[in-house]
C-alpha positions as a Python dict, from the first residue, in 0.01 Angstrom:
ca = {
    (1, 'X'): (0, 0, 0),
    (2, 'X'): (-293, -270, 99),
    (3, 'X'): (-497, 17, 148),
    (4, 'X'): (-471, 141, -160),
    (5, 'X'): (-525, -200, -361),
    (6, 'X'): (-836, -258, -73),
    (7, 'X'): (-998, 99, -272),
    (8, 'X'): (-933, -18, -595),
    (9, 'X'): (-1026, -372, -549),
    (10, 'X'): (-1394, -207, -384),
    (11, 'X'): (-1454, 21, -627),
    (12, 'X'): (-1424, -206, -881),
    (13, 'X'): (-1530, -491, -779),
    (14, 'X'): (-1636, -526, -418),
    (15, 'X'): (-1850, -217, -442),
    (16, 'X'): (-1898, -161, -829),
    (17, 'X'): (-2150, 152, -845),
    (18, 'X'): (-2277, -16, -1105),
    (19, 'X'): (-2366, -367, -1028),
    (20, 'X'): (-2338, -379, -637),
    (21, 'X'): (-2426, -42, -482),
    (22, 'X'): (-2722, 16, -745),
    (23, 'X'): (-2608, 402, -745),
    (24, 'X'): (-2590, 687, -1034),
    (25, 'X'): (-2853, 449, -1215),
    (26, 'X'): (-2976, 813, -1415),
    (27, 'X'): (-2669, 832, -1612),
    (28, 'X'): (-2631, 442, -1681),
    (29, 'X'): (-2993, 376, -1828),
    (30, 'X'): (-3003, 699, -1993),
    (31, 'X'): (-2698, 704, -2205),
    (32, 'X'): (-2596, 373, -2226),
    (33, 'X'): (-2747, 281, -2594),
    (34, 'X'): (-2389, 255, -2745),
    (35, 'X'): (-2070, 182, -2570),
    (36, 'X'): (-1844, 481, -2686),
    (37, 'X'): (-2078, 645, -2461),
    (38, 'X'): (-2079, 455, -2173),
    (39, 'X'): (-1734, 453, -2173),
    (40, 'X'): (-1736, 859, -2239),
    (41, 'X'): (-1988, 943, -1946),
    (42, 'X'): (-1738, 685, -1730),
    (43, 'X'): (-1433, 841, -1807),
    (44, 'X'): (-1592, 1165, -1721),
    (45, 'X'): (-1742, 1057, -1423),
    (46, 'X'): (-1384, 891, -1296),
    (47, 'X'): (-1176, 1249, -1399),
    (48, 'X'): (-1488, 1455, -1166),
    (49, 'X'): (-1456, 1222, -841),
    (50, 'X'): (-1082, 1201, -859),
    (51, 'X'): (-1093, 1591, -904),
    (52, 'X'): (-1362, 1637, -632),
    (53, 'X'): (-1208, 1383, -371),
    (54, 'X'): (-866, 1523, -385),
    (55, 'X'): (-971, 1847, -311),
    (56, 'X'): (-1252, 1769, -60),
    (57, 'X'): (-1003, 1544, 96),
    (58, 'X'): (-755, 1866, 108),
    (59, 'X'): (-1050, 2081, 244),
    (60, 'X'): (-1167, 1810, 482),
    (61, 'X'): (-1037, 2036, 794),
    (62, 'X'): (-1150, 2343, 722),
    (63, 'X'): (-1510, 2304, 569),
    (64, 'X'): (-1752, 2399, 827),
    (65, 'X'): (-1970, 2076, 904),
    (66, 'X'): (-2304, 2319, 872),
    (67, 'X'): (-2238, 2360, 516),
    (68, 'X'): (-2020, 2088, 422),
    (69, 'X'): (-2290, 1936, 163),
    (70, 'X'): (-2338, 2282, 22),
    (71, 'X'): (-1952, 2304, -14),
    (72, 'X'): (-1913, 1958, -172),
    (73, 'X'): (-2147, 2020, -461),
    (74, 'X'): (-1957, 2362, -526),
    (75, 'X'): (-1650, 2195, -560),
    (76, 'X'): (-1809, 1885, -771),
    (77, 'X'): (-1998, 2165, -977),
    (78, 'X'): (-1664, 2349, -1087),
    (79, 'X'): (-1517, 2045, -1212),
    (80, 'X'): (-1803, 1948, -1377),
    (81, 'X'): (-1786, 2279, -1558),
    (82, 'X'): (-1455, 2241, -1652),
    (83, 'X'): (-1495, 1890, -1790),
    (84, 'X'): (-1783, 1974, -1960),
    (85, 'X'): (-1606, 2267, -2184),
    (86, 'X'): (-1362, 1999, -2235),
    (87, 'X'): (-1576, 1773, -2430),
    (88, 'X'): (-1729, 2064, -2595),
    (89, 'X'): (-1450, 2197, -2738),
    (90, 'X'): (-1257, 1856, -2818),
    (91, 'X'): (-1509, 1586, -2837),
    (92, 'X'): (-1795, 1822, -2984),
    (93, 'X'): (-1956, 1442, -3112),
    (94, 'X'): (-1936, 1282, -2728),
    (95, 'X'): (-2055, 1572, -2619),
    (96, 'X'): (-2415, 1597, -2816),
    (97, 'X'): (-2464, 1248, -2730),
    (98, 'X'): (-2450, 1256, -2369),
    (99, 'X'): (-2613, 1628, -2377),
    (100, 'X'): (-2836, 1696, -2060),
    (101, 'X'): (-2635, 1412, -1876),
    (102, 'X'): (-2319, 1586, -1856),
    (103, 'X'): (-2401, 1867, -1615),
    (104, 'X'): (-2622, 1616, -1428),
    (105, 'X'): (-2296, 1467, -1287),
    (106, 'X'): (-2339, 1743, -1057),
    (107, 'X'): (-2583, 1547, -873),
    (108, 'X'): (-2479, 1204, -922),
    (109, 'X'): (-2483, 1045, -583),
    (110, 'X'): (-2161, 848, -630),
    (111, 'X'): (-1926, 1131, -642),
    (112, 'X'): (-2127, 1308, -334),
    (113, 'X'): (-2141, 990, -157),
    (114, 'X'): (-1790, 927, -200),
    (115, 'X'): (-1720, 1311, -85),
    (116, 'X'): (-1971, 1248, 210),
    (117, 'X'): (-1877, 923, 348),
    (118, 'X'): (-1477, 902, 216),
    (119, 'X'): (-1293, 1205, 133),
    (120, 'X'): (-1406, 1385, 377),
    (121, 'X'): (-1302, 1162, 645),
    (122, 'X'): (-929, 1022, 503),
    (123, 'X'): (-636, 1144, 369),
    (124, 'X'): (-579, 1243, -44),
    (125, 'X'): (-396, 960, -143),
    (126, 'X'): (-669, 748, -41),
    (127, 'X'): (-912, 939, -116),
    (128, 'X'): (-763, 963, -486),
    (129, 'X'): (-731, 598, -513),
    (130, 'X'): (-1085, 573, -401),
    (131, 'X'): (-1211, 818, -673),
    (132, 'X'): (-1021, 571, -894),
    (133, 'X'): (-1143, 232, -831),
    (134, 'X'): (-1528, 425, -802),
    (135, 'X'): (-1501, 574, -1128),
    (136, 'X'): (-1337, 247, -1302),
    (137, 'X'): (-1633, 40, -1154),
    (138, 'X'): (-1849, 285, -1314),
    (139, 'X'): (-1689, 312, -1588),
    (140, 'X'): (-1671, -79, -1668),
    (141, 'X'): (-2018, -98, -1577),
    (142, 'X'): (-2179, 170, -1841),
    (143, 'X'): (-1916, 7, -2069),
    (144, 'X'): (-2058, -344, -2025),
    (145, 'X'): (-2418, -257, -2056),
    (146, 'X'): (-2328, 14, -2366),
    (147, 'X'): (-2155, -297, -2558),
    (148, 'X'): (-2429, -524, -2499),
    (149, 'X'): (-2699, -303, -2615),
    (150, 'X'): (-2531, -189, -2901),
    (151, 'X'): (-2426, -537, -3035),
    (152, 'X'): (-2800, -669, -2975),
    (153, 'X'): (-3008, -364, -3113),
    (154, 'X'): (-2765, -289, -3420),
    (155, 'X'): (-2515, -613, -3411),
    (156, 'X'): (-2200, -342, -3363),
    (157, 'X'): (-1980, -273, -3098),
    (158, 'X'): (-1785, 87, -3068),
    (159, 'X'): (-1900, 136, -3461),
    (160, 'X'): (-1740, -183, -3556),
    (161, 'X'): (-2027, -448, -3728),
    (162, 'X'): (-1948, -788, -3556),
    (163, 'X'): (-2249, -971, -3632),
    (164, 'X'): (-2316, -1132, -3934),
    (165, 'X'): (-2508, -930, -4191),
    (166, 'X'): (-2815, -1167, -4206),
    (167, 'X'): (-2858, -1067, -3854),
    (168, 'X'): (-3178, -868, -3732),
    (169, 'X'): (-3086, -635, -3494),
    (170, 'X'): (-3351, -592, -3182),
    (171, 'X'): (-3408, -241, -3162),
    (172, 'X'): (-3583, -277, -2807),
    (173, 'X'): (-3236, -295, -2670),
    (174, 'X'): (-3141, 23, -2789),
    (175, 'X'): (-3434, 184, -2649),
    (176, 'X'): (-3560, 275, -2323),
    (177, 'X'): (-3657, -66, -2186),
    (178, 'X'): (-3346, -235, -2289),
    (179, 'X'): (-3108, -99, -2033),
    (180, 'X'): (-3388, -224, -1789),
    (181, 'X'): (-3316, -569, -1938),
    (182, 'X'): (-2953, -538, -1981),
    (183, 'X'): (-2877, -509, -1652),
    (184, 'X'): (-3082, -674, -1463),
    (185, 'X'): (-2950, -955, -1704),
    (186, 'X'): (-2580, -855, -1579),
    (187, 'X'): (-2651, -787, -1187),
    (188, 'X'): (-2782, -1180, -1218),
    (189, 'X'): (-2505, -1335, -1396),
    (190, 'X'): (-2274, -1145, -1102),
    (191, 'X'): (-2538, -1314, -790),
    (192, 'X'): (-2488, -1628, -937),
    (193, 'X'): (-2104, -1615, -1010),
    (194, 'X'): (-2076, -1486, -610),
    (195, 'X'): (-2312, -1744, -507),
    (196, 'X'): (-2106, -2008, -670),
    (197, 'X'): (-1785, -1873, -525),
    (198, 'X'): (-1957, -1883, -177),
    (199, 'X'): (-2069, -2221, -180),
    (200, 'X'): (-1694, -2318, -334),
    (201, 'X'): (-1568, -2159, -5),
    (202, 'X'): (-1801, -2305, 208),
    (203, 'X'): (-1954, -1993, 317),
    (204, 'X'): (-2313, -2119, 216),
    (205, 'X'): (-2440, -2449, 300),
    (206, 'X'): (-2647, -2628, 68),
    (207, 'X'): (-2981, -2633, 205),
    (208, 'X'): (-3171, -2980, 337),
    (209, 'X'): (-3459, -2901, 443),
    (210, 'X'): (-3414, -2930, 755),
    (211, 'X'): (-3405, -2652, 973),
    (212, 'X'): (-3396, -2687, 1278),
    (213, 'X'): (-3059, -2877, 1270),
    (214, 'X'): (-2945, -2650, 1042),
    (215, 'X'): (-2582, -2554, 1153),
    (216, 'X'): (-2574, -2269, 907),
    (217, 'X'): (-2682, -1921, 1102),
    (218, 'X'): (-2612, -1689, 774),
    (219, 'X'): (-2879, -1977, 589),
    (220, 'X'): (-3214, -1766, 466),
    (221, 'X'): (-3460, -2036, 539),
    (222, 'X'): (-3348, -2065, 886),
    (223, 'X'): (-3324, -1669, 905),
    (224, 'X'): (-3737, -1691, 742),
    (225, 'X'): (-3854, -1936, 1003),
    (226, 'X'): (-3702, -1759, 1316),
    (227, 'X'): (-3859, -1473, 1201),
    (228, 'X'): (-4223, -1624, 1196),
    (229, 'X'): (-4187, -1819, 1529),
    (230, 'X'): (-4097, -1504, 1675),
    (231, 'X'): (-4428, -1361, 1519),
    (232, 'X'): (-4625, -1573, 1635),
    (233, 'X'): (-4486, -1603, 1979),
    (234, 'X'): (-4538, -1244, 1968),
    (235, 'X'): (-4879, -1293, 1876),
    (236, 'X'): (-4955, -1528, 2113),
    (237, 'X'): (-4833, -1275, 2403),
    (238, 'X'): (-5039, -1013, 2298),
    (239, 'X'): (-5329, -1291, 2297),
    (240, 'X'): (-5254, -1393, 2717),
    (241, 'X'): (-5239, -997, 2775),
    (242, 'X'): (-5555, -933, 2623),
}
């Protein structure tokens, strides 16, 4: 049970594909012009992740090592085709909005990476929950970015007007550069929260600029000073040899 919770927690927070691992940037930046697009792409990717992880885990002792990557791609492509046909049949508006990025799920590094790094080495149940955790994390990332871009760029979220009529939309946020702005801002906020938590837990000691007497082995300033000192020593030794 602890391993299942760990896979879910890891995919959503500790190893979030969007904000931590920085994987799947192509759909993240391209389709998040609105919250509904981000949610649709995230859920589609989640379904493919779960199904491909499950099947690859079931076949992990059958697939030869030499052809494992092509075999993984065939499995992933099969499930992507199924999802594409389902979206085209039942959600044509979302299918048209996502466009070419649906078949491109086949080469999404999140799915192939989890197949290679986890599903091919672990049991079926853990692989399924790994897919669920990573998929939910990816969906949260895409939906959050899409919501911010839609709100700032149009004044709406999920096509519901939230900003007053006097609000002047900042159109650049629903254009390509807006994706970079929002992703950078949300990642910076997340990193700030993590740093504050580490300081509160005593994992990071506030620097007093005295690196020589600093007790923290994780201090970046101390690490930089150590690298500079090592480079100087190497340079001095080379001169001595010459």
